[in-house]
N, C-alpha and C positions, 0 to 999 in steps of 0.2 A: 518263285519269282526269279528270273535270270538277272545277271548283272546289268542288263540293258533295260529292264522294266522299272519304272519309277513310281513311287507313291507320291500323293500330294500334287501340287500345282507347280511344276516347273522347277522344283528344287533339287539340287544335286546331292544324291546320297554319298555319305562318306565312303561307301564301298567302291565307288567309281575311281577314287583316287588309286586304287590298287587293281585297276581293270586289267584283266588278262584274256579278254575275249577276242574273237576274230571279227574284224569290221572291214566291210567293203565300202570304199568311197567311190561314188559314181561321178566320173569326170575330173579333169584337172582344172583348167580354166583359172579364174582369179581366186576362187575360194577352195578349190580341191586340195592344193598344196598345203595351205594353212590348216585345213581340217585333218589332213593326214598327219601333219607334224604334231598337232595338239593331241590326237589320239594316240600317236606313238609315245608321246611324253607321259600319258596316262598308263602306258604299259600294254596297249592293244597291239594285236598282230594285225597289221594294216595291209590291205591289198587295194590298189587303185586301179579301176577299169576305165577305159576310154576308147571309143570307137575310132578316134583319130590315130594317125600314125605318121606325123609330119615332123619337120625339124623342131618346131617349138615344143611339141609334146615330148619328143625324145630328149630335149634339153631339160624340161621340167622333170622327166623321169630320172635323168641322171643326177639332178640335185637331191632327190629323195632316197636313191639307191644307198648312199653311205649310212642312212639311218636304219637300213634293213627293211624299208617299205618296198613291197613288191608292186611294180606297175606293169599292167597288162595292156598293151596298146593294140588297136586294130580289132578289138572284141569287147564291145560294150553290152552285149546281150546275155552273156552266160554268167550265172551266179556262182562265184567261187565256192568250192566245197567247204562246208563247215561254217559258212558265214552266219553270224549271230545278229548282226545289225547292218543295215545299209544306211550310209549318209550320202545324200545326193546333193550335187551343186545345181544352181538354178539353170533352167532351160531344158532339162531332161523331161520329156512328156510323161505324164502319169501312166500312158498306155505302153511305155517301153518294155520290151520283153524281160528285162532285168527286174523290173518291179513285179510283173506277173509272176516270175519265178520265186521272188521273195515272198509274195503273198501266199503262193502255194506251199512254200516251205514254213509258213508261219513266222517269217522274219520281219521285224518292224523296220519301217523307212522313216528316217528323219531327214529334214532339209538341213543345210549349213546353218541356217538361222536358228532352227530348233536345237541343234548341237550347242550353238553359242549360248542360247538361253539356259540350257541345262548345265553349262559350264561356268555360269556366273559365280563369282566368289572364289574362284580357284587361282586368281592372280597372286603373285608373290606379296607377302605382307599382311595377308588376311583382312584387307579392307572390306567393308560391306559393299556388295555389288552396286554399281551405278544404276540410277533409274533410267528407264528408256522412255523417251518422247518420240513417238513413231508416226511416220507420214507415208501414205500411199496415194494413189491416184492414177489416172491414165496419163496425165500430163502435169508438169510442174513440180514433180517430187524433189528433184535435185535442188532446184532454186529455193523451194520452201525450206528444205532441210538446212541449207547453208544459211538462209536468213535466220532460221531458229538458232543455229549454232552461234551466229554473230550476236544475237540478242542475249543468249545465255552467257557468252563470254564478256559482254558489256556489263552484265550483272555481277561479274567476278566470279563466276562459276567455272570450274575446270570441266571442259567439255571438248567434244569433237563431233564432226559430221561423219557418220559411218554407215556401213550396210551396203545397199545396192549402188551407192555413189562410187564404189570402187575400193573401199576400205573393208576387208573381211572382218565380220564381227567376232569370229573365233579368236583372231589375233587381239582384238580390243578387250574382250572380256578376260582373256588369260594374261593381260598385262604386257604383251610383247611389243617391241618397237616403242614408239612415243606414247603409248596409251596406258601407262600406269597411273593410278591414283586420280581417276576421273570422278567427278561428282554425278554427272548426268550426260546421257548420250542423245544426240539428235539422229534418229535412225531412219534412213530410207528403206522401204521395203517394197519389193515388187510382187506382183500377183504370183509369180512363180515361187518366190520364197515363202509367201504366205500360205500357199497350198499345202506345203510340208511343215508348217509351224503350228502344231496343235496346242502347245503348252505356253506360248508366249503370252505374257500379261504385262502390258505397258502401263506406266503411270497414267498417261493420256495419249490419245492418238487422233489423227485426222485423216479423212478421205477427202482429197481435194476436188475430185470430179470423176465421173465414169462415162466412158464412151466405148463403143465396140473396138477392141484391140486384142490381139493375141488369141482370137477365137479358134484358130487351128489348134492351139495348145490346150485350151480349156474345154473346147467342145460346144460351148454355147455361151451366150451373153449372161444367162442366169448363173452358170457355173463360175464365170469370171467374176461377176459381182459378188457371189458368195465367198470366193477366195479373198477378194479385197476386204470384205466385211470381217474377216477373221481378225483383222487388226484391232477391232474394238473388244474383242473377248477379254473379260477380266479387267477392263480399265478401271482405275481406282478413283480418278478425279474428274476427267472430262472426256467426252467423245465429241470431237469437233467435226462438223459436217458443212456442206455447202448449201446454203439456203435456196440458191437458184437451181439445184440439182436434186430433185426429189428422191432419186434412188439413194443418194448418200444418207439422206435423213431416214429413209426406210431401213437402211442397214443398222443404223443406231437404234431404231425401235426394236429390232429383232435381236440385238446383241444382249448376251448374258454378261452383265457387268457387276462390279462390286456395289453393295448398297451405298447410296449417297453420290454415285457418279453422276455427273450432269451432262445433258445435251446442250452443246454451245454451237450455234450457228454463225456463219459469216456471210456478209452480203456487200454488194457494191453500192447498195442504197442505204438509206437510214435504217439503223438497226433497231429492232424491236428489243424489249427486255430479254436478257439471256443471249444476246447476239453481239457481235463486232461488225462495224460497218463504216460507212463514209458519209460525213456531214460537212458541207461547205469546204470541201478540199481537205478535210482532216480525217484520219483514221481514229475511230472512237470505240470505246468499250462500254457496253451496257450489260456485261455479264459478270465481270469480276470486280464489281463495285458494291458498296454497302447497300445501296438502294437502287437496284436496276429499274424500277418503275419510274423513278423521278430524276435520276441522275446519270450522267455519262462522263467517262474519263477520256480526255484527249491523249492519244498515244504518239502520234506523228503526223506529218503532213503527207499527202499524196506525193508531193514533190520530193520527199525523202526516199521514195521508192524508185529504184533505177533498174530498167527504164519503167516509166509510169503507165505502161500499157495496162488496159483493164484486167487481163488475166494475171499480170504480174502483181497488181494491187491485191487481187484475191489471194495469191500466194502469200503476200505479206501479212494479210489479215489471219489466214490460217496459222502461220508461224506465230504471230502475236498471241493468238488464242492459246496455243500450247505454252508459250512462254509465261503468259499470265496465269495459266492453270498451275505452273510450277512456282508461282510467287514472284516473278520478275516484275520489277517497278516500271512505270511508264517511261521514265527517263532512259532506262536501259533498252527498252524496245526501240525508241527513236534513235539512240546511239548505235544500236546494232544494225538498223536499216541504213543509216548513213555510212556505216563502215562497210556494208556488204557490196561486193562487186560481182555482177553476174558471170556465170561460166561463158566461155567462148561459144559462139554459134547459136546464141539464144537472143534473138532480136538485138543483134549487136550492130551498132551503127559503124560502118566501115569508112565512109567518106562522103563528102559533098562535092559534086563536080557539076559546074555549070548550073547551079541551083537545083540539082537533082540529088536527093539522098539515096545512098546504097546501104541496104540492110541485110545482114546475114542471119537468117533464122533457119539454118540447115537442120537444127534439131526438130523442127516441125515435120516429123516423119509420118504423121497420120492426119486425117481430116480434122479431128477435134483441135489438135494443136494449131493447125493452119488456119482454121476458123478464128481462133483467138488472135493470131498474128494479123490476119487480113483486117480484123476489126479495129486494129490500132492505128490504121492509116487511111487517108483519102488519096485519090489519084495514084493508083498503084499500077506499076508495070510488074507483072507477077511472073517469076521464074519458078516453074514447077515440073514435077515428073520424076520418075524412077520406078521402084517396085511397088505396086499398089497393094500387095498382100490381100487381095480380095475386096478392097474398098471400092465404094462408089462415090461419085463426085458431084451429083446433081444438086443436093442440098447445099453443099459447100458453095458451089458456084452461084446458085440462086441467092443465097444470102449475101454474097460479096459483089454481085454484078454491078451495082450502082458505084462502087468504089474502084472498079477495074478500068484503067486506061488501055491496057493491052496485056496479052499473055505470051510468054515465051516458053515453049515446051521441049523437054529433052528426056531421054531415058526410055527404058523398055516399054513402060505402060503409059506413055504420054498420050496415046490415042484415045484412052479412056477419059482423060481430062479434056481433050479436044472435043470429044463427042458431048460431053456435059456442057462445055461452053457453047457449042452449036445449038443445044436445046435451050439453055437457060440464059445465055448472054450472047445472042446472035450478032449483036452490034460491036462486040469487042474484038479487035483485031488479034489474030493468032499467028504466031510464027512457030513453025515445026523445025526443030534442029535434028536432022536425021543422023549426023555423025555420032559415034560413040567413043571416039578416040580422046586422047588427053586434051585436045583442043576444043572439045564440044562446049565446055563451060564458058571459055573465052568468047566463043562465037555467040552464046546466049547472052553474055553481058554486053557485047557489042550490039546485038540486036535490040536489047532493052534500052541502051543508051540512045539508039536511033529513034525509038518509039516515045521516049519520056520527054515531058515538057518541064519547064522551070516550075518548081514547086512540088513535082511528083516524087514518089518513092519507088525505087527499083528494089523489090523485095524477093529474095530467095526464101521461099516457104514451100518446100516441095510437095507436101502432103503424101509423100511416099518414102519408103526405105531407100537406101543409097547403094545397096550392094551390087546392082546391076553394072554400075560403072566405077564405083569408088569402094575403098576398103570399109569405110563407115561414114557416118554423118560428119565427123570431125574433119576428115580429108575432103569431103565435098565442100564444106565450108571454107576450108583453107584455100582450095582451088578458086572458089568464088572470090574470096578476098584478094588473092593474088591477081586475078583477072581485073578486079576494080582498080587496084593500085597501079597496074600497068596502064589502064585506061587513063587514070589521073596523070600518070607521068608522061603519057603521050600528048595530053592536052595542055601540059604546063608550058 
């Protein structure tokens, strides 16, 4: 057995503290640097490879150089000679030549999350490792994870929202930065991370929903779902699923969990025994109560969820289920929800101008997220378009047609949405914004304002990625917000 092969389920052998092997880290990004630093601290001989060779990558390489970490830019395909372990950052496709070379050489490949799981318990002070409450899903992960962290904090637990949310787990589990002495982690995991995380065993986990996404990376919907389902492996207390999404329940049925682990559903309707749901405007628990057949526990009001859109209430229920699985009392669930503030560009109310509400949901980068966003309003002037990533829009448009006042389309693949509107909602007026310069969004907002009536909502829910015109969805949302505020100033 080499220093990189582990016995048992996810526990770090003492031998790793004296690691002297050769490790290749695939990719810099958000998690590559922390992984390289952690491995260096353990004594590994670390080489980072990345196909990029731009200013940001060179700056990151310069930060690692004083440690003796070798960074090879412009070549992410070749496996460095003598590599005994590859640690990959999210986003690298399983079909990448580097991984094929590793497989041919018999070299194991771990993801950054797998590395973090293996390093639990190595933080200074020798504290027991923090429990993981893990969340994945096509949409809503960050919101649900932050809701969960707020509930845990309200219960007096030392916690943090970490993982795919932008906080590298390697830093957290090794106690670097502000992450020492935590009791429990609210962990967001992407399908990319789960693909390479074969040993992770969470206390409890949730899959919020599943819809086609990242299929170019996973190869098929079946493979995508299987990677999402890894989050349930080895759960000890609860596997939380979406009762309105049969695929998530099927993933629970297939999961190899610890004896006594429970399946707990969440629903926007009245909950059955063993579920959390909604009754008369209240979030209620019929899972973690003494007599689920006869009693339910009030946790919070729907009005405590901000914004109280249906899909966001579902996020709150999933977070509450994990909190309750960890023993959090109802009062802390309510307090956490009241303290939670959504991230920018997620159904964010920007302004009301002339009786028309302007809402920024730039984070709705796929049809599943946009479907939920459109369902939250009536009388919608819809601003959409961007990079479709292979998506089709007929089902989305058909489901929302009765709520659409008009549509304003921009971005590279806007014609695909226009064609779906022509087929499924031919009476809905459509404005095509051909320009792609920095003024395109302002033009879209101006057209939307012209089309909207008092009581309507102008909703930016693009159903597409942003990178054809913007750096990311955050920038797209910021440009929309700026255009709305300029409109409001002009009307003052």
